FIVEX-534103 format. One record per residue (C-alpha): x, y, z; residue number from 1; residue in three letters. Coordinates in nm, 2 decimals. Layout:
BEGIN
<rec X="X" Y="Y" Z="Z" i="NUM" aa="ala"/>
...
***
This chain:
BEGIN
<rec X="12.16" Y="11.67" Z="11.20" i="1" aa="met"/>
<rec X="12.13" Y="11.61" Z="10.83" i="2" aa="thr"/>
<rec X="11.90" Y="11.33" Z="10.71" i="3" aa="arg"/>
<rec X="11.95" Y="11.15" Z="10.39" i="4" aa="ala"/>
<rec X="11.66" Y="11.14" Z="10.14" i="5" aa="arg"/>
<rec X="11.60" Y="10.79" Z="10.00" i="6" aa="phe"/>
<rec X="11.40" Y="10.74" Z="9.68" i="7" aa="val"/>
<rec X="11.44" Y="10.36" Z="9.67" i="8" aa="asp"/>
<rec X="11.42" Y="10.13" Z="9.97" i="9" aa="val"/>
<rec X="11.66" Y="9.84" Z="9.93" i="10" aa="ile"/>
<rec X="11.60" Y="9.61" Z="10.22" i="11" aa="pro"/>
<rec X="11.82" Y="9.32" Z="10.34" i="12" aa="gly"/>
<rec X="11.55" Y="9.08" Z="10.21" i="13" aa="his"/>
<rec X="11.30" Y="9.12" Z="9.92" i="14" aa="gly"/>
<rec X="11.30" Y="9.36" Z="9.63" i="15" aa="glu"/>
<rec X="11.37" Y="9.73" Z="9.63" i="16" aa="ala"/>
<rec X="11.06" Y="9.95" Z="9.65" i="17" aa="phe"/>
<rec X="10.93" Y="10.31" Z="9.64" i="18" aa="lys"/>
<rec X="10.61" Y="10.46" Z="9.75" i="19" aa="gly"/>
<rec X="10.59" Y="10.56" Z="10.11" i="20" aa="lys"/>
<rec X="10.73" Y="10.90" Z="10.05" i="21" aa="glu"/>
<rec X="10.51" Y="10.95" Z="9.74" i="22" aa="arg"/>
<rec X="10.20" Y="10.86" Z="9.94" i="23" aa="met"/>
<rec X="10.31" Y="11.07" Z="10.24" i="24" aa="ala"/>
<rec X="10.37" Y="11.37" Z="10.00" i="25" aa="ser"/>
<rec X="10.02" Y="11.34" Z="9.86" i="26" aa="gly"/>
<rec X="9.86" Y="11.32" Z="10.21" i="27" aa="leu"/>
<rec X="10.08" Y="11.61" Z="10.33" i="28" aa="his"/>
<rec X="9.95" Y="11.82" Z="10.04" i="29" aa="gly"/>
<rec X="9.60" Y="11.74" Z="10.14" i="30" aa="gln"/>
<rec X="9.69" Y="11.86" Z="10.50" i="31" aa="gln"/>
<rec X="9.62" Y="11.51" Z="10.65" i="32" aa="val"/>
<rec X="9.78" Y="11.50" Z="11.00" i="33" aa="pro"/>
<rec X="10.07" Y="11.26" Z="11.04" i="34" aa="glu"/>
<rec X="9.88" Y="11.01" Z="11.26" i="35" aa="ala"/>
<rec X="9.60" Y="10.99" Z="11.00" i="36" aa="asp"/>
<rec X="9.85" Y="10.96" Z="10.71" i="37" aa="ala"/>
<rec X="10.03" Y="10.68" Z="10.89" i="38" aa="ala"/>
<rec X="9.70" Y="10.49" Z="10.91" i="39" aa="arg"/>
<rec X="9.63" Y="10.55" Z="10.54" i="40" aa="arg"/>
<rec X="9.97" Y="10.47" Z="10.38" i="41" aa="ile"/>
<rec X="9.92" Y="10.14" Z="10.21" i="42" aa="asp"/>
<rec X="10.23" Y="9.93" Z="10.16" i="43" aa="met"/>
<rec X="10.04" Y="9.60" Z="10.10" i="44" aa="thr"/>
<rec X="10.17" Y="9.57" Z="9.75" i="45" aa="ala"/>
<rec X="10.50" Y="9.47" Z="9.92" i="46" aa="his"/>
<rec X="10.34" Y="9.21" Z="10.14" i="47" aa="lys"/>
<rec X="10.49" Y="8.92" Z="9.95" i="48" aa="thr"/>
<rec X="10.84" Y="9.03" Z="10.05" i="49" aa="his"/>
<rec X="10.74" Y="9.16" Z="10.40" i="50" aa="phe"/>
<rec X="10.51" Y="8.92" Z="10.57" i="51" aa="gln"/>
<rec X="10.47" Y="9.16" Z="10.87" i="52" aa="thr"/>
<rec X="10.26" Y="9.39" Z="10.65" i="53" aa="ile"/>
<rec X="9.91" Y="9.28" Z="10.74" i="54" aa="ala"/>
<rec X="9.72" Y="9.58" Z="10.59" i="55" aa="gly"/>
<rec X="9.73" Y="9.95" Z="10.52" i="56" aa="pro"/>
<rec X="9.91" Y="10.16" Z="10.78" i="57" aa="gly"/>
<rec X="10.26" Y="10.24" Z="10.89" i="58" aa="val"/>
<rec X="10.41" Y="10.36" Z="11.22" i="59" aa="asn"/>
<rec X="10.37" Y="10.73" Z="11.29" i="60" aa="val"/>
<rec X="10.75" Y="10.75" Z="11.35" i="61" aa="pro"/>
<rec X="10.80" Y="10.64" Z="10.99" i="62" aa="ala"/>
<rec X="10.58" Y="10.93" Z="10.86" i="63" aa="val"/>
<rec X="10.72" Y="11.21" Z="11.08" i="64" aa="ser"/>
<rec X="11.06" Y="11.23" Z="10.90" i="65" aa="pro"/>
<rec X="10.89" Y="11.22" Z="10.56" i="66" aa="leu"/>
<rec X="10.67" Y="11.51" Z="10.66" i="67" aa="tyr"/>
<rec X="10.97" Y="11.70" Z="10.79" i="68" aa="asp"/>
<rec X="11.16" Y="11.64" Z="10.46" i="69" aa="ala"/>
<rec X="10.85" Y="11.76" Z="10.26" i="70" aa="ile"/>
<rec X="10.83" Y="12.07" Z="10.47" i="71" aa="glu"/>
<rec X="11.20" Y="12.15" Z="10.44" i="72" aa="arg"/>
<rec X="11.18" Y="12.12" Z="10.06" i="73" aa="arg"/>
<rec X="10.88" Y="12.35" Z="10.06" i="74" aa="ala"/>
<rec X="11.08" Y="12.61" Z="10.26" i="75" aa="asp"/>
<rec X="11.36" Y="12.61" Z="10.00" i="76" aa="gln"/>
***
């Protein structure tokens, strides 16, 4: 299965944003495990558009595909 790589997130509501992959890439480079990276990724700058963002942290399933994509690019 091929996964698309998205640079911008254009949600159904709110403004487009970037950042989660950039943060994940930096944490991956520091060899931070996925679960720890998920706790540290901070999307609170987008809280005004996504009221469900209560503080830093994203779901681990959101980080796993990012880490997979980073590792595939490193292998190329």
